[in-house]
N, C-alpha and C positions, 0 to 999 in steps of 0.2 A: 121689233127687227131688232138683234144686235149689231149687227155689222152694215155699217151705211156706205162704207168705202173700200176701194180695191185698188193697191197700190202696186204697179206692175214694171219690173226691171223689161228691157228690151230685147237685147241681143241674147240668143242662149234661153231666152222664158218664153216672151211673147213671139219672138221673131227666132227663124232658123235659117241660117245663111243671109241674114240681115231684112228678111222677109217676113209677112204676118200672113199665114194662109186665110182661106174663105172659111172654114170651120172655125177658126179663132176669132174672126172677125164677128162672125155670126153669135158666137158665144159671149161676146163682148157687148152687141146689141141686146140681148137676152139679161144681161145683169142690168143694162140702162133702165129695161123696162117696167122694173121691179121699183126705181126710183132711188137706186144707189148712185153713187159716183166713183168715175174712174179717175186715176192719177197715174201718170207715167213718169217713173224715174229711172233715168238713164245716165250713163258717161258718156253718151253722143253729145257732138255739138249740135245745136239748134237746125242750123241753116241744111245741115246733113241730114238729119232726122227729116224734115219738112219735105225735103226731095226723094227719100226712100220711103216715106210712110204717108201716103196721102190721107189715110183715115184719121191722123191725129187729132181732127176735130170731135172725136168720139171721146176723148179726153178733157175733163173738167178743167184740169192744171198738168201741166208738164214741168217737170224738175229734170233740168238739161245738166251737161259738163259736171257730172257727178255731185250734183247740190248746189252749183256756184249760180244757176240761173234758173228763175221762175218765169215760167211763160203760160199765157191766157190764150188759148187756141180760138175763142170766139171772138176775141177782140183784138188778137196779136200784140198784146201789151208785154213787155219783157221787163223784169225786174231783177238788176244783180245783185246777188246775194253775197258776195265778196267782192275784195280789189284786185284789178290784175296784177300779174306778177311783175309788168312793166317791160318795156323796150330793153333796158340794157340786160336782163335776164336771158330773154331771147337771142340777143346779138351773141352773148357770151356762150350759149348753149351751140348756137352754129358755128362759132370761132373755133370750139372744140370737136367740133366734128358729129355732133348729136344731130342723127335724121334717120327714117323722115321726122319732120317735126311740124306737130299741128298747134295751132294758136285759137284758142275760142274768145269769146268776151273776156272770160277770167280764165279758164283753163290751159294749160299747156302740156300737151301728151306726146309722147313717143314710146319706143317699143325695147322691150330687153335686147341686148345688155347694156343699155346707155345707163341704167338706174346709178352706176356707182359714179359717174361723171355727171349726172343731174344732180347727186346728193352734194359731191365735190364743190360745185359750182355755186348751190344755196349756200354754203358752209362760208365759201370764198367772198362771196357778196354780202354776207352776213341778213339775209332775208329769213322772214317768218313764213316759211312756206313748208308744205308737207308733200310727202310721195306717196300715193296709194297706188296699189297694183291689181289688175284685173285680167287674169288669163294671158301674160305677156306684155299687157299695155303699161306703160308707165305712166301716171297722172300726176302733174303738179300741180297744187291748187293751195289757199290760204290755211293755216294751221286749223281754223275753227271750220272749216267747211266740209262737209260730206253729205253723203244720201241721207243720213238721218236729218241733219239740219235743214235741209232742202225739203224734205217732206214734210216735216215741222211748220215749215212756211205755208206751203201750199195748204195745209190742214188748217191753219191759222187764217189762211183767207176763205176758207169755205166754212169756218164755223164750226169746226170737227176737232176732235181729240184722237190722239193714237189708240184708244180704248176703242173706237168704233171702227178701227181700220185693221184690215187684212192685207199682209204685203206677200209678194211672191218675188224668188229671184233665184239666181242660178249659181253665182261667183263670189270671191272673196269681197269686192266692194260692195256688196250687197247685206253684209252681217249688219253693217250699224243700221240700215235702216228696217231690216227683218226684224231685229231685236227690240225696235221700239214700238213694233205693232202689236196689238192685242192677240193677234195669232199670225206667226210667221210661218211661210210655207216655201218648200223647196221642190220645184219641178225634178223629174226622175232623173235629168242628164246633169243635175246641177253637180257641182263639186264635192265629194265624200267630207269634207270638212264643214261645209255649209248644210249637208244634210245632218250631219250630227249635232246641229245647234239651232234646229227648227222646230216648231211643234207638230208638223205635218209635211210628209213627202209625198207626192203625187205619184200615181202608176204610171200615167203618161210622160213623156219627156215633151219639151217644147211647148207650142201650143195646145197641144193636146191635153198637156198637163193643166194649163191655165184654164181652158176648156172644162175639163173634170173637176177642178176648184170651184168654178162657177156655178157649176149643176150643184155641187153640194150647199153652196151659198143661197142658190135661188130655191132649192127645195126645201133646205132644213136648216138653213142659217147657222149650218157649221155645229150643230148641235150634238154631232157624235164627237166634237174634239174638245170639249171643256174639261174633261177628265185630266188631259194632258197638260192643261194649261196651268199648271201647280203656280208657277212663277207670280200669277196675278191672284191667288186665294189670299181669303184674309184671315190671320191666325187670329183665332179665338181665346184659345187657351190650352190648359194641358190635362190630360185625363190622369185617373190616378197612376196609372202604369207607365206614366211618363209620354206618352203618345200626344202629338200635336194634333189640337182640333181645329180645322179651317172651315169656312164658307166659303162657297163659289160667290164672285163679284158678278155673277148674274144668275141667281138661285133663287129659290123660293123664299117668298117673304117670311120675315121674323116676327115673333111675337116675344116682347120682354116684359113680364107680368109679376107682381108679387107685392106685397103692404106699402106703405109709406116708408121711408127710411131703411128700406132691405138692401140698397144697392143698385136700383134699377137705373138711375143715371150714371153710375159707375161702369156698366156694362155698354149701356149706349155710348159713352165717351171713348171708353176703349175701342168699339167698332168704329166710331167716327175716326179716331185716330188713325187706325189703320186703313180706311178710305182716303185719308188726307196723305198718307206715306205713299200710297200707290196712286196718287194724282186722280182718281175718282172723285167726279164731282156729286155732291148731294147737297140737299135743302133741309133743314130741320125746321119744323112747325113746332114752334116754342112758345105755348100758352102763358107760361109763368116767366118767363125769361131766365130759366134756368142753366141754359148753356151759353147766356151771353158773352162768356169772356172765354171761350173755347178756341183755343189757338186754332187758325187757319181758317176760320170763316169772318164773313162780314156781317154783321146784325143789322136788319132793317126793322123799323119800328122801334119805340122808345115807351116810358111812362106816360108822354104826354100825348102821342099818337100813334096809331097802328099803321101797320106798312101798307103800300099800294101794290095792286096785282102788277100794273105795267112796272114798277121799279125793279119787283122781284123778276119778273123775266128779263128786264132789260140788262139786270146784273147777271144773271145765267147764261146770258148771248155769249159770254166770255167762258172757254171751258176751265180756265185757270179760276174761276172762282166759286167759292161754295158760300151758301148763305144760311142764316139763322133767322127765321120770321118771327120775331117778337111780338106778341099779341097782347102783351100788358098793357097797353095804351087803348085796347079795344074792352068794350063791356063783356061780360060773359056770355050773354044773350047774341051779342054781334058776332062773335068768334066762330061757330059752324058756318054760317052763311058766307063768312068770308072765306073759309077754306073749301068750301063747295063750289066758290065762284074762281077759287084759285086752280082747284084740282084740275078741271078739263083743260085749262091753258098749260099746265105742265104736262097733260097726257099728251096734247096736241105738240108741244113743242119736243116731246121725247119721241113721237114718233118722227117726226122731221130731222132729228140730229142724233136723236140714241141719248140725250142729257136732258135733266141730270141723271145720272146713273143711278142715284139711289134717292129715296124719300125716307125720312125719319119724322114720325108724328107722335110726339108727346100727347099725354092725358086724351089717348084714343077712344076712352069710352063718353068723352065729351064732345070730340070734333067727329066721330065716326059711330055715335050711338045707336042702341039696338033699336030704337023708336024710329029711325029714319025709313021712309015707305020703301018697298020694293022697286028696285030701279034708280033708286036716287044715289046710291053708291056706285061709282063707276066699276064697271066690271074688269077693266085692264088696270091692276095696280101693282104691276110687277115690281121687283127691287124695291120692297119698302120695309120698314123698321115700326112696328106698330108698341108703344110703351103705354102700359095700363095698370091701375091699381085693380081694377074689375074687368076682367076678362068677359064675365057673363052680361056686362052691359056695353058689350062693341057689338055692331052690327053682325050679324051672321055671317052674309057674303064677304066681309072683309076677314073673319075668323077663318073661313072654309078657305081663302087663299094662302092661308099660312103652311108653311112647309117645316119650320122649327120652332120650337117652343124653349125659351130660357127662363126657368122659373126659379125665382129668388125668395130668402127669406125663410123663416122657419118652417114653414107647411108648404114645402113646391109641389108636393103631392095633391094637395088640395086644389091647388091653382091649375093643375094639368087637369084634373077630374071635373073642374068646373068649365074648363076650354070644352071637354069631350061633351059634357052635359047641353051645353048650348048647341053643338053640332048634331046630337043625336048618336055620337059614336061611343063603343065601348072605351072605356080607359085603357091604357097598357097597363102590364104589371109592373109596379114600382116596385123597386127595392128600399129598404129602411136605408135611407142616408139622411145625416144632419148636416146641414152646409155650415161653412164656416164663413167669416168677411172674405169678400171678394171670390166666392163661389156661386155657381148656378148649377142646377138640374138640366140638364138638355135632352129633349125630347126630338128625334127626327121623326116627323110624323109618319112618314111613308116608307121608313128604313125596315121595318118590321123587327129592329132593335130596342130593347128597354132602356128608358131614359138611364141615363147616367153623369156622375158629377164631373164637372169641369172648372178647373181654377183658372180665373179669368186671368190673360196677360197684365202687368200693372201697366197703367196708361201713365204718361207724362203729367197731365192734368190733376190724375188724384196724386201723384207724387209730390206736386207742386202744394197742393191743397194739404199733403201730410207734414210737408217742410214747413209750411206756413203755422201749421197746429201746434208742431212742436217749437218752433222759435218763438212766436209771439201770439199763440193762443191762449185758450183757459183749459187747462187739465182739471178734473174735478180732483177734491182733495186728497183721495185714496190713492190718486197716480202722481201726484206733485211730490217733490223734494222737500225735506224739512231739515234745516240746521239747527240742530238740538244742543249740540255741545258735549263734552264729556260728561259733565254733572247734570245734563238733562234740563238745565234752566233756560235755554233759547227755545223758541217756536216759531222758527222764520220760514214762512212756505214760498216756493219757488214753483209757480203752477206754469211756468215755462222754462224754453232755456236761456232765452232772454232775461230774465228775472235770476235765474239760477248764477250767472254770470255777473248781474250787479251785486247780487247778495257774496257770491263767492270773494269780490273785491272789497266786501265792506265787514265781512264777520274776520274776528281776531285772529291769530296764526295758529293758536291753540285748537279753536274749533273746525279751523279749516283742515289741519292736519288730522284730527281726531277721525273726521270722516274719511280722508283720504287712507290711513292705516287700517280703516274698517273695510274697506273696501266696497263704502255705500255708492261711491260716484258711477262705477262701473255696473253696478248691481241695479243703478237707477236707469240708465241707459239701455241695459239689456232687457230689463223687465216692464219696464214703464214707457221709456221712449221708442222702444223694440228697435234699436240699431244696433246690432252686433259688433258691427266693425268699429263704431265709437268706444263702445264698452271694452273692446280689445284694448284699443289705443291708451284709454284710461285705466284699464288693470296694470299695462307694462308701467306707467306712471306710479300707479299705486304700489309696485313689489320694488320699487328703487329703493336702497338702502341710504338713507342719509340725505334726501333729499329736501332741500327746503320750502317753505310755503310759497314764495314767491316764482320760485323755478316749477313747481308742481302746478302752482294755478295758470303760469303762462302756457305751458304744455298742454292742458286741458281746454284752456281758453281757444290755442290754435286750432285742437283738434275737432272744435265744436264749429268753429268760424270756417274750417276747411270743407264741411260737409251742410251747412247750412248758412242760407241769407239773413242775417239778422237785420232788423231795422236800421236805416242808414243814420238816422236820427229819433231819439227816444225821449221822454220826456223824464227827467228825475222822479226818483219816487216822492210822493207827498208828504210833508211832514207828519208824524202820527203814524205812519204807516210801518210794517215789520221791515220793509227795505231801508225806510228811512233812517231806523234805530240802530240797523246793523251799520251803515255806513257811518253813524256818528260814532260808533265803538271802534273805529278801525283806527 
């Protein structure tokens, strides 16, 4: 089940002329029978709502006063989500003739055309308040409060996130909460501006539209709407023609396969960064600790001891947390049993809450091996990514669940052929394609389309690795820079940018200027460091007439430091090294 909660506006959505009819109430009961939860999100004050809507107990939480009050119907507990405007503000409005005037726990409300006086009063008193409009109503609330913040508070109470939630409304003040829901819906009688911005518009108006939506949720879990939810899709990369390639956040399983060192971790990291950006919760099973430093995850387990199942589940109880389950501290033989003990608990949690939204399994050929007996591997492993060097060694039921294959390395066609061989399927026609760094061969297994090349969108983690590599890493000799001098009597090697700057400060002026006028610096930056913008800056310096050694050194140093974080402190070159000799000649 993808959607675990329905958040409903009251007036104009559930209710018509302030009342909810019997067919709509019956639809709400049908939704509750599936185990889903109902959240009411309304601009009304609580006391008034309780009086006109005796069936309020159907809702797990009520967000009243346009997001300023959270109410728990079963316990009658109230929680203010903002500070009241204060008696001085209310007295000032009354003194200026604003009426009718309604004062709730937090909200202060009136009607058009009093908005001008209300705004002037807020300015005169210097208050941090906002005015929200709703079909003629003028509502005054703290600046940080709206229906979206109220709904998020309700979801947090319930251990859910907006990604498991459908929202339905009809008016201007519903925009905020409809926008944060995974699927935003407008009933047929909604304002045109609301209909334009939602994912789905019902055919029925008011309660009939809500009942129509509920029937779709109960019968189909809104499966037919996924193609409209482009704002949630995960950007994978670009095709050769520049077309974006995206994955559905609730789509078929993904296999990332190819030889060691072919870029599987880069593809997986890029995908996890997209999940993090869109606030989808995931957990990665990390047998070798390869993703321990991934931004946005909390690592569990270390080289001294493995993770505990209960600790993993406790962390995932908070929708904001993603986790890396590091198995380095466990023996190789203990890892598969641990994983198989974790898997049903994750499956139970996902059935109850919809989370974690994704599971990524590295070394899948070891954790889900082909040798497992039939029935050992859970049948329901949706929204999973399997990473492996050997697809032919992964359990066939796992491979059968895969809808998208991302093959990397020098022989991607061989990877796809091995995948098909395990499943007893005819492989697709594969065009002759040579993959470069950062490229994959994508095969959408059920689309009928031939595999095609995708350049993976660069990820922040890989960019940081790139920067570290060139700033302080170890480039091979054929990619290093050599200060040789005009007569070729030097052989000072800079295998990274940090050493380049050290040597640049140490070589004599004639050697520095010789390479400057030759254009050697920009050539190295462009062809070996692979940084065109840095090369362009260096080239501008190289072409300046009459520039001194000191000035050109300073300009090129600043250009490098603008783009690369060099070590805050680094040891001086050891005596006897090329760098030390260069410094001694200064």
